[in-house]
BAMI-305465 format. One record per residue: residue number from 1; residue in three letters; x, y, z of N, C-alpha, C in turn. Coordinates in Angstrom, 3 decimals, m for minus. Layout:
BEGIN
atom pos=NUM | code=ala | nc1=X | nc2=Y | nc3=Z | cac1=X | cac2=Y | cac3=Z | cc1=X | cc2=Y | cc3=Z .
...
//
This chain:
BEGIN
atom pos=1 | code=unk | nc1=m63.158 | nc2=7.728 | nc3=m117.639 | cac1=m61.809 | cac2=7.985 | cac3=m117.164 | cc1=m61.829 | cc2=9.264 | cc3=m116.314 .
atom pos=2 | code=unk | nc1=m61.172 | nc2=9.169 | nc3=m115.157 | cac1=m61.103 | cac2=10.327 | cac3=m114.264 | cc1=m59.981 | cc2=11.249 | cc3=m114.703 .
atom pos=3 | code=unk | nc1=m60.058 | nc2=12.490 | nc3=m114.246 | cac1=m59.116 | cac2=13.516 | cac3=m114.669 | cc1=m57.677 | cc2=13.175 | cc3=m114.272 .
atom pos=4 | code=unk | nc1=m57.458 | nc2=12.732 | nc3=m113.009 | cac1=m56.102 | cac2=12.461 | cac3=m112.534 | cc1=m55.821 | cc2=10.964 | cc3=m112.396 .
atom pos=5 | code=unk | nc1=m56.535 | nc2=10.130 | nc3=m113.115 | cac1=m56.393 | cac2=8.688 | cac3=m112.986 | cc1=m54.974 | cc2=8.244 | cc3=m113.335 .
atom pos=6 | code=unk | nc1=m54.365 | nc2=7.469 | nc3=m112.425 | cac1=m53.037 | cac2=6.943 | cac3=m112.662 | cc1=m51.904 | cc2=7.878 | cc3=m112.245 .
atom pos=7 | code=unk | nc1=m52.220 | nc2=9.070 | nc3=m111.775 | cac1=m51.176 | cac2=10.002 | cac3=m111.351 | cc1=m51.063 | cc2=9.977 | cc3=m109.829 .
atom pos=8 | code=unk | nc1=m50.072 | nc2=10.715 | nc3=m109.307 | cac1=m49.891 | cac2=10.770 | cac3=m107.860 | cc1=m51.066 | cc2=11.450 | cc3=m107.159 .
atom pos=9 | code=unk | nc1=m51.821 | nc2=12.270 | nc3=m107.876 | cac1=m52.972 | cac2=12.949 | cac3=m107.283 | cc1=m54.164 | cc2=12.012 | cc3=m107.136 .
atom pos=10 | code=unk | nc1=m54.159 | nc2=10.892 | nc3=m107.830 | cac1=m55.243 | cac2=9.919 | cac3=m107.765 | cc1=m55.065 | cc2=9.002 | cc3=m106.562 .
atom pos=11 | code=unk | nc1=m53.834 | nc2=8.818 | nc3=m106.107 | cac1=m53.556 | cac2=7.918 | cac3=m104.993 | cc1=m53.700 | cc2=8.650 | cc3=m103.663 .
atom pos=12 | code=unk | nc1=m54.183 | nc2=7.972 | nc3=m102.616 | cac1=m54.286 | cac2=8.635 | cac3=m101.301 | cc1=m52.890 | cc2=8.896 | cc3=m100.735 .
atom pos=13 | code=unk | nc1=m52.719 | nc2=9.990 | nc3=m100.013 | cac1=m51.398 | cac2=10.343 | cac3=m99.482 | cc1=m50.935 | cc2=9.357 | cc3=m98.406 .
atom pos=14 | code=unk | nc1=m49.617 | nc2=9.087 | nc3=m98.405 | cac1=m49.023 | cac2=8.166 | cac3=m97.438 | cc1=m47.988 | cc2=8.900 | cc3=m96.597 .
atom pos=15 | code=unk | nc1=m47.766 | nc2=8.384 | nc3=m95.397 | cac1=m46.762 | cac2=8.936 | cac3=m94.481 | cc1=m45.376 | cc2=8.680 | cc3=m95.059 .
atom pos=16 | code=unk | nc1=m44.499 | nc2=9.679 | nc3=m94.967 | cac1=m43.143 | cac2=9.534 | cac3=m95.494 | cc1=m42.275 | cc2=8.669 | cc3=m94.590 .
atom pos=17 | code=unk | nc1=m42.654 | nc2=8.529 | nc3=m93.323 | cac1=m41.839 | cac2=7.781 | cac3=m92.370 | cc1=m42.181 | cc2=6.299 | cc3=m92.385 .
atom pos=18 | code=unk | nc1=m43.480 | nc2=5.974 | nc3=m92.173 | cac1=m43.858 | cac2=4.567 | cac3=m92.040 | cc1=m44.498 | cc2=3.991 | cc3=m93.298 .
atom pos=19 | code=unk | nc1=m44.952 | nc2=4.813 | nc3=m94.223 | cac1=m45.536 | cac2=4.332 | cac3=m95.461 | cc1=m47.020 | cc2=4.013 | cc3=m95.369 .
atom pos=20 | code=unk | nc1=m47.629 | nc2=4.156 | nc3=m94.199 | cac1=m49.064 | cac2=3.915 | cac3=m94.032 | cc1=m49.858 | cc2=5.074 | cc3=m94.634 .
atom pos=21 | code=unk | nc1=m51.161 | nc2=4.838 | nc3=m94.822 | cac1=m52.021 | cac2=5.928 | cac3=m95.256 | cc1=m52.013 | cc2=7.006 | cc3=m94.181 .
atom pos=22 | code=unk | nc1=m52.072 | nc2=8.275 | nc3=m94.582 | cac1=m52.009 | cac2=9.370 | cac3=m93.600 | cc1=m53.128 | cc2=9.288 | cc3=m92.579 .
atom pos=23 | code=unk | nc1=m54.289 | nc2=8.774 | nc3=m92.964 | cac1=m55.404 | cac2=8.657 | cac3=m92.042 | cc1=m55.135 | cc2=7.587 | cc3=m90.980 .
atom pos=24 | code=unk | nc1=m54.313 | nc2=6.581 | nc3=m91.286 | cac1=m54.032 | cac2=5.475 | cac3=m90.367 | cc1=m52.667 | cc2=5.586 | cc3=m89.706 .
atom pos=25 | code=unk | nc1=m51.880 | nc2=6.580 | nc3=m90.046 | cac1=m50.526 | cac2=6.737 | cac3=m89.531 | cc1=m50.544 | cc2=7.081 | cc3=m88.042 .
atom pos=26 | code=unk | nc1=m49.644 | nc2=6.474 | nc3=m87.274 | cac1=m49.537 | cac2=6.747 | cac3=m85.839 | cc1=m48.207 | cc2=7.402 | cc3=m85.488 .
atom pos=27 | code=unk | nc1=m47.463 | nc2=7.856 | nc3=m86.466 | cac1=m46.181 | cac2=8.520 | cac3=m86.209 | cc1=m46.427 | cc2=9.867 | cc3=m85.525 .
atom pos=28 | code=unk | nc1=m45.536 | nc2=10.277 | nc3=m84.609 | cac1=m45.708 | cac2=11.602 | cac3=m83.997 | cc1=m45.444 | cc2=12.695 | cc3=m85.028 .
atom pos=29 | code=unk | nc1=m46.109 | nc2=13.841 | nc3=m84.885 | cac1=m45.883 | cac2=14.905 | cac3=m85.859 | cc1=m44.447 | cc2=15.413 | cc3=m85.779 .
atom pos=30 | code=unk | nc1=m43.863 | nc2=15.803 | nc3=m86.904 | cac1=m42.472 | cac2=16.256 | cac3=m86.893 | cc1=m42.334 | cc2=17.580 | cc3=m86.140 .
atom pos=31 | code=unk | nc1=m41.276 | nc2=17.693 | nc3=m85.349 | cac1=m40.983 | cac2=18.915 | cac3=m84.607 | cc1=m40.268 | cc2=19.885 | cc3=m85.528 .
atom pos=32 | code=unk | nc1=m40.575 | nc2=21.165 | nc3=m85.367 | cac1=m39.847 | cac2=22.180 | cac3=m86.113 | cc1=m38.461 | cc2=22.316 | cc3=m85.501 .
atom pos=33 | code=unk | nc1=m37.469 | nc2=22.393 | nc3=m86.320 | cac1=m36.105 | cac2=22.552 | cac3=m85.818 | cc1=m35.956 | cc2=23.954 | cc3=m85.230 .
atom pos=34 | code=unk | nc1=m35.474 | nc2=24.013 | nc3=m84.008 | cac1=m35.280 | cac2=25.291 | cac3=m83.324 | cc1=m33.788 | cc2=25.574 | cc3=m83.235 .
atom pos=35 | code=unk | nc1=m33.448 | nc2=26.823 | nc3=m83.382 | cac1=m32.073 | cac2=27.259 | cac3=m83.258 | cc1=m31.775 | cc2=27.452 | cc3=m81.781 .
atom pos=36 | code=unk | nc1=m30.650 | nc2=26.941 | nc3=m81.323 | cac1=m30.289 | cac2=27.031 | cac3=m79.907 | cc1=m30.140 | cc2=28.493 | cc3=m79.498 .
atom pos=37 | code=unk | nc1=m30.528 | nc2=28.835 | nc3=m78.250 | cac1=m30.394 | cac2=30.219 | cac3=m77.786 | cc1=m28.957 | cc2=30.730 | cc3=m77.857 .
atom pos=38 | code=unk | nc1=m27.977 | nc2=29.855 | nc3=m77.669 | cac1=m26.575 | cac2=30.272 | cac3=m77.685 | cc1=m26.151 | cc2=30.797 | cc3=m79.058 .
atom pos=39 | code=unk | nc1=m26.896 | nc2=30.440 | nc3=m80.093 | cac1=m26.529 | cac2=30.845 | cac3=m81.447 | cc1=m27.313 | cc2=32.067 | cc3=m81.924 .
atom pos=40 | code=unk | nc1=m28.141 | nc2=32.649 | nc3=m81.042 | cac1=m28.929 | cac2=33.814 | cac3=m81.402 | cc1=m28.496 | cc2=35.019 | cc3=m80.571 .
atom pos=41 | code=unk | nc1=m28.545 | nc2=36.184 | nc3=m81.169 | cac1=m28.185 | cac2=37.415 | cac3=m80.478 | cc1=m29.426 | cc2=38.285 | cc3=m80.355 .
atom pos=42 | code=unk | nc1=m29.750 | nc2=38.648 | nc3=m79.128 | cac1=m30.904 | cac2=39.510 | cac3=m78.864 | cc1=m30.428 | cc2=40.947 | cc3=m78.729 .
atom pos=43 | code=unk | nc1=m31.156 | nc2=41.854 | nc3=m79.315 | cac1=m30.864 | cac2=43.284 | cac3=m79.192 | cc1=m31.972 | cc2=43.898 | cc3=m78.345 .
atom pos=44 | code=unk | nc1=m31.568 | nc2=44.549 | nc3=m77.260 | cac1=m32.522 | cac2=45.125 | cac3=m76.321 | cc1=m32.450 | cc2=46.645 | cc3=m76.418 .
atom pos=45 | code=unk | nc1=m33.614 | nc2=47.277 | nc3=m76.506 | cac1=m33.691 | cac2=48.740 | cac3=m76.582 | cc1=m34.899 | cc2=49.212 | cc3=m75.792 .
atom pos=46 | code=unk | nc1=m34.786 | nc2=50.406 | nc3=m75.233 | cac1=m35.912 | cac2=51.044 | cac3=m74.552 | cc1=m36.365 | cc2=52.195 | cc3=m75.440 .
atom pos=47 | code=unk | nc1=m37.643 | nc2=52.167 | nc3=m75.825 | cac1=m38.193 | cac2=53.184 | cac3=m76.712 | cc1=m39.269 | cc2=53.978 | cc3=m75.991 .
atom pos=48 | code=unk | nc1=m39.424 | nc2=55.209 | nc3=m76.403 | cac1=m40.466 | cac2=56.064 | cac3=m75.853 | cc1=m41.641 | cc2=56.058 | cc3=m76.813 .
atom pos=49 | code=unk | nc1=m42.828 | nc2=55.854 | nc3=m76.283 | cac1=m44.040 | cac2=55.817 | cac3=m77.090 | cc1=m44.913 | cc2=57.026 | cc3=m76.794 .
atom pos=50 | code=unk | nc1=m46.138 | nc2=56.996 | nc3=m77.248 | cac1=m47.072 | cac2=58.097 | cac3=m77.038 | cc1=m47.226 | cc2=58.413 | cc3=m75.555 .
atom pos=51 | code=unk | nc1=m47.423 | nc2=59.643 | nc3=m75.272 | cac1=m47.681 | cac2=60.137 | cac3=m73.923 | cc1=m46.561 | cc2=59.786 | cc3=m72.946 .
atom pos=52 | code=unk | nc1=m45.340 | nc2=59.656 | nc3=m73.449 | cac1=m44.179 | cac2=59.439 | cac3=m72.587 | cc1=m44.018 | cc2=58.034 | cc3=m72.054 .
atom pos=53 | code=unk | nc1=m44.792 | nc2=57.078 | nc3=m72.549 | cac1=m44.684 | cac2=55.698 | cac3=m72.073 | cc1=m43.408 | cc2=55.073 | cc3=m72.615 .
atom pos=54 | code=unk | nc1=m42.765 | nc2=54.242 | nc3=m71.795 | cac1=m41.552 | cac2=53.553 | cac3=m72.227 | cc1=m41.858 | cc2=52.074 | cc3=m72.450 .
atom pos=55 | code=unk | nc1=m41.185 | nc2=51.507 | nc3=m73.432 | cac1=m41.362 | cac2=50.107 | cac3=m73.788 | cc1=m39.984 | cc2=49.506 | cc3=m74.033 .
atom pos=56 | code=unk | nc1=m39.734 | nc2=48.340 | nc3=m73.457 | cac1=m38.497 | cac2=47.610 | cac3=m73.706 | cc1=m38.746 | cc2=46.667 | cc3=m74.875 .
atom pos=57 | code=unk | nc1=m37.919 | nc2=46.753 | nc3=m75.910 | cac1=m38.113 | cac2=45.966 | cac3=m77.128 | cc1=m36.939 | cc2=45.011 | cc3=m77.297 .
atom pos=58 | code=unk | nc1=m37.250 | nc2=43.733 | nc3=m77.577 | cac1=m36.230 | cac2=42.717 | cac3=m77.846 | cc1=m36.325 | cc2=42.366 | cc3=m79.323 .
atom pos=59 | code=unk | nc1=m35.246 | nc2=42.617 | nc3=m80.060 | cac1=m35.194 | cac2=42.345 | cac3=m81.501 | cc1=m34.081 | cc2=41.343 | cc3=m81.789 .
atom pos=60 | code=unk | nc1=m34.068 | nc2=40.874 | nc3=m83.016 | cac1=m32.966 | cac2=40.046 | cac3=m83.477 | cc1=m33.168 | cc2=38.554 | cc3=m83.294 .
atom pos=61 | code=unk | nc1=m34.284 | nc2=38.144 | nc3=m82.707 | cac1=m34.550 | cac2=36.719 | cac3=m82.543 | cc1=m35.438 | cc2=36.262 | cc3=m83.685 .
atom pos=62 | code=unk | nc1=m35.085 | nc2=35.150 | nc3=m84.279 | cac1=m35.812 | cac2=34.644 | cac3=m85.435 | cc1=m37.153 | cc2=34.034 | cc3=m84.998 .
atom pos=63 | code=unk | nc1=m38.273 | nc2=34.535 | nc3=m85.519 | cac1=m39.567 | cac2=33.968 | cac3=m85.133 | cc1=m39.744 | cc2=32.524 | cc3=m85.581 .
atom pos=64 | code=unk | nc1=m39.070 | nc2=32.124 | nc3=m86.665 | cac1=m39.197 | cac2=30.759 | cac3=m87.158 | cc1=m38.383 | cc2=29.772 | cc3=m86.327 .
atom pos=65 | code=unk | nc1=m37.273 | nc2=30.227 | nc3=m85.767 | cac1=m36.366 | cac2=29.321 | cac3=m85.066 | cc1=m36.419 | cc2=29.470 | cc3=m83.551 .
atom pos=66 | code=unk | nc1=m37.299 | nc2=30.323 | nc3=m83.047 | cac1=m37.475 | cac2=30.516 | cac3=m81.607 | cc1=m38.963 | cc2=30.457 | cc3=m81.297 .
atom pos=67 | code=unk | nc1=m39.281 | nc2=30.055 | nc3=m80.085 | cac1=m40.665 | cac2=30.092 | cac3=m79.646 | cc1=m40.870 | cc2=31.413 | cc3=m78.925 .
atom pos=68 | code=unk | nc1=m41.168 | nc2=32.460 | nc3=m79.669 | cac1=m41.258 | cac2=33.801 | cac3=m79.118 | cc1=m42.426 | cc2=33.944 | cc3=m78.143 .
atom pos=69 | code=unk | nc1=m43.519 | nc2=33.238 | nc3=m78.374 | cac1=m44.665 | cac2=33.337 | cac3=m77.467 | cc1=m44.301 | cc2=32.804 | cc3=m76.080 .
atom pos=70 | code=unk | nc1=m43.583 | nc2=31.703 | nc3=m76.038 | cac1=m43.153 | cac2=31.127 | cac3=m74.759 | cc1=m42.135 | cc2=32.043 | cc3=m74.077 .
atom pos=71 | code=unk | nc1=m41.226 | nc2=32.601 | nc3=m74.852 | cac1=m40.229 | cac2=33.520 | cac3=m74.306 | cc1=m40.897 | cc2=34.783 | cc3=m73.765 .
atom pos=72 | code=unk | nc1=m41.907 | nc2=35.287 | nc3=m74.460 | cac1=m42.644 | cac2=36.455 | cac3=m73.999 | cc1=m43.290 | cc2=36.186 | cc3=m72.647 .
atom pos=73 | code=unk | nc1=m43.881 | nc2=35.023 | nc3=m72.476 | cac1=m44.516 | cac2=34.666 | cac3=m71.210 | cc1=m43.498 | cc2=34.658 | cc3=m70.077 .
atom pos=74 | code=unk | nc1=m42.324 | nc2=34.090 | nc3=m70.332 | cac1=m41.275 | cac2=34.058 | cac3=m69.308 | cc1=m40.814 | cc2=35.457 | cc3=m68.938 .
atom pos=75 | code=unk | nc1=m40.614 | nc2=36.312 | nc3=m69.937 | cac1=m40.138 | cac2=37.668 | cac3=m69.678 | cc1=m41.180 | cc2=38.491 | cc3=m68.934 .
atom pos=76 | code=unk | nc1=m42.455 | nc2=38.343 | nc3=m69.297 | cac1=m43.507 | cac2=39.091 | cac3=m68.618 | cc1=m43.583 | cc2=38.710 | cc3=m67.144 .
atom pos=77 | code=unk | nc1=m43.478 | nc2=37.422 | nc3=m66.850 | cac1=m43.547 | cac2=36.999 | cac3=m65.449 | cc1=m42.285 | cc2=37.412 | cc3=m64.690 .
atom pos=78 | code=unk | nc1=m41.143 | nc2=37.384 | nc3=m65.342 | cac1=m39.881 | cac2=37.788 | cac3=m64.711 | cc1=m39.901 | cc2=39.282 | cc3=m64.368 .
atom pos=79 | code=unk | nc1=m40.472 | nc2=40.091 | nc3=m65.255 | cac1=m40.484 | cac2=41.542 | cac3=m65.059 | cc1=m41.695 | cc2=42.019 | cc3=m64.269 .
atom pos=80 | code=unk | nc1=m42.716 | nc2=41.205 | nc3=m64.190 | cac1=m43.933 | cac2=41.639 | cac3=m63.520 | cc1=m44.633 | cc2=42.743 | cc3=m64.286 .
atom pos=81 | code=unk | nc1=m44.595 | nc2=42.664 | nc3=m65.596 | cac1=m45.178 | cac2=43.699 | cac3=m66.444 | cc1=m45.893 | cc2=43.046 | cc3=m67.618 .
atom pos=82 | code=unk | nc1=m46.710 | nc2=43.831 | nc3=m68.288 | cac1=m47.401 | cac2=43.350 | cac3=m69.477 | cc1=m46.485 | cc2=43.400 | cc3=m70.679 .
atom pos=83 | code=unk | nc1=m46.929 | nc2=42.791 | nc3=m71.741 | cac1=m46.129 | cac2=42.808 | cac3=m72.952 | cc1=m46.888 | cc2=42.210 | cc3=m74.111 .
atom pos=84 | code=unk | nc1=m46.279 | nc2=42.292 | nc3=m75.284 | cac1=m46.918 | cac2=41.764 | cac3=m76.482 | cc1=m45.856 | cc2=41.337 | cc3=m77.489 .
atom pos=85 | code=unk | nc1=m46.322 | nc2=40.657 | nc3=m78.517 | cac1=m45.468 | cac2=40.202 | cac3=m79.607 | cc1=m45.957 | cc2=40.885 | cc3=m80.875 .
atom pos=86 | code=unk | nc1=m45.148 | nc2=41.786 | nc3=m81.450 | cac1=m45.529 | cac2=42.520 | cac3=m82.659 | cc1=m44.442 | cc2=42.390 | cc3=m83.713 .
atom pos=87 | code=unk | nc1=m44.816 | nc2=41.919 | nc3=m84.874 | cac1=m43.905 | cac2=41.834 | cac3=m86.023 | cc1=m42.605 | cc2=41.117 | cc3=m85.686 .
atom pos=88 | code=unk | nc1=m42.664 | nc2=40.054 | nc3=m84.916 | cac1=m41.471 | cac2=39.292 | cac3=m84.576 | cc1=m40.605 | cc2=39.949 | cc3=m83.523 .
atom pos=89 | code=unk | nc1=m41.115 | nc2=40.965 | nc3=m82.842 | cac1=m40.387 | cac2=41.639 | cac3=m81.774 | cc1=m41.168 | cc2=41.488 | cc3=m80.474 .
atom pos=90 | code=unk | nc1=m40.449 | nc2=41.326 | nc3=m79.375 | cac1=m41.076 | cac2=41.231 | cac3=m78.067 | cc1=m41.068 | cc2=42.618 | cc3=m77.443 .
atom pos=91 | code=unk | nc1=m42.231 | nc2=43.052 | nc3=m76.962 | cac1=m42.340 | cac2=44.351 | cac3=m76.306 | cc1=m42.808 | cc2=44.130 | cc3=m74.872 .
atom pos=92 | code=unk | nc1=m42.064 | nc2=44.679 | nc3=m73.914 | cac1=m42.408 | cac2=44.608 | cac3=m72.499 | cc1=m42.670 | cc2=46.036 | cc3=m72.024 .
atom pos=93 | code=unk | nc1=m43.750 | nc2=46.234 | nc3=m71.301 | cac1=m44.101 | cac2=47.578 | cac3=m70.847 | cc1=m43.106 | cc2=48.081 | cc3=m69.817 .
atom pos=94 | code=unk | nc1=m42.713 | nc2=49.333 | nc3=m69.952 | cac1=m41.830 | cac2=49.984 | cac3=m68.994 | cc1=m40.359 | cc2=49.819 | cc3=m69.339 .
atom pos=95 | code=unk | nc1=m39.519 | nc2=50.476 | nc3=m68.546 | cac1=m38.066 | cac2=50.387 | cac3=m68.713 | cc1=m37.579 | cc2=49.159 | cc3=m67.950 .
atom pos=96 | code=unk | nc1=m37.597 | nc2=48.006 | nc3=m68.612 | cac1=m37.246 | cac2=46.725 | cac3=m67.996 | cc1=m35.973 | cc2=46.146 | cc3=m68.594 .
atom pos=97 | code=unk | nc1=m35.119 | nc2=46.972 | nc3=m69.168 | cac1=m33.955 | cac2=46.497 | cac3=m69.911 | cc1=m33.045 | cc2=45.619 | cc3=m69.052 .
atom pos=98 | code=unk | nc1=m32.790 | nc2=46.018 | nc3=m67.809 | cac1=m31.885 | cac2=45.232 | cac3=m66.964 | cc1=m32.468 | cc2=43.863 | cc3=m66.647 .
atom pos=99 | code=unk | nc1=m33.758 | nc2=43.815 | nc3=m66.311 | cac1=m34.397 | cac2=42.540 | cac3=m65.989 | cc1=m34.467 | cc2=41.630 | cc3=m67.210 .
atom pos=100 | code=unk | nc1=m34.811 | nc2=42.202 | nc3=m68.353 | cac1=m34.894 | cac2=41.413 | cac3=m69.590 | cc1=m33.517 | cc2=40.888 | cc3=m69.959 .
atom pos=101 | code=unk | nc1=m32.501 | nc2=41.732 | nc3=m69.865 | cac1=m31.129 | cac2=41.340 | cac3=m70.194 | cc1=m30.694 | cc2=40.162 | cc3=m69.315 .
atom pos=102 | code=unk | nc1=m30.969 | nc2=40.237 | nc3=m68.022 | cac1=m30.576 | cac2=39.171 | cac3=m67.105 | cc1=m31.350 | cc2=37.879 | cc3=m67.382 .
atom pos=103 | code=unk | nc1=m32.646 | nc2=38.006 | nc3=m67.652 | cac1=m33.458 | cac2=36.819 | cac3=m67.941 | cc1=m32.989 | cc2=36.125 | cc3=m69.218 .
atom pos=104 | code=unk | nc1=m32.705 | nc2=36.895 | nc3=m70.264 | cac1=m32.236 | cac2=36.303 | cac3=m71.517 | cc1=m30.859 | cc2=35.677 | cc3=m71.344 .
atom pos=105 | code=unk | nc1=m30.016 | nc2=36.313 | nc3=m70.543 | cac1=m28.683 | cac2=35.771 | cac3=m70.294 | cc1=m28.788 | cc2=34.427 | cc3=m69.550 .
atom pos=106 | code=unk | nc1=m29.718 | nc2=34.312 | nc3=m68.611 | cac1=m29.926 | cac2=33.052 | cac3=m67.882 | cc1=m30.406 | cc2=31.939 | cc3=m68.809 .
atom pos=107 | code=unk | nc1=m31.237 | nc2=32.283 | nc3=m69.770 | cac1=m31.720 | cac2=31.290 | cac3=m70.722 | cc1=m30.608 | cc2=30.854 | cc3=m71.661 .
atom pos=108 | code=unk | nc1=m29.665 | nc2=31.772 | nc3=m71.964 | cac1=m28.528 | cac2=31.409 | cac3=m72.805 | cc1=m28.367 | cc2=32.257 | cc3=m74.047 .
atom pos=109 | code=unk | nc1=m29.198 | nc2=33.267 | nc3=m74.234 | cac1=m29.077 | cac2=34.124 | cac3=m75.403 | cc1=m27.879 | cc2=35.040 | cc3=m75.272 .
atom pos=110 | code=unk | nc1=m27.272 | nc2=35.371 | nc3=m76.410 | cac1=m26.236 | cac2=36.407 | cac3=m76.427 | cc1=m26.946 | cc2=37.750 | cc3=m76.470 .
atom pos=111 | code=unk | nc1=m26.402 | nc2=38.731 | nc3=m75.776 | cac1=m27.048 | cac2=40.037 | cac3=m75.662 | cc1=m26.179 | cc2=41.084 | cc3=m76.332 .
atom pos=112 | code=unk | nc1=m26.829 | nc2=41.997 | nc3=m77.021 | cac1=m26.126 | cac2=43.138 | cac3=m77.606 | cc1=m26.886 | cc2=44.382 | cc3=m77.283 .
//
């Protein structure tokens, strides 16, 4: 007798949508639900870093409900500056607050 014989752990996993074995399932992978930009509020701030460098920081956007990596790429190209994603915050090099504010407003985010 096997350890998990007759239990759900003994049976191969099946797709919840079509009921086929997971190895044979052809269903598309489920999309993560994203929160619409109109329902999110972005907070923009310009901070001073080491050696007098300025950084524009965008806070308040949920990393789980937004595609922050894609948004970062758009903002970097719009501003013509480098940037990074740290701890769920978007950082753009330099004082780019006006450009970032306008770009986010065009996408549909509320700005504060």
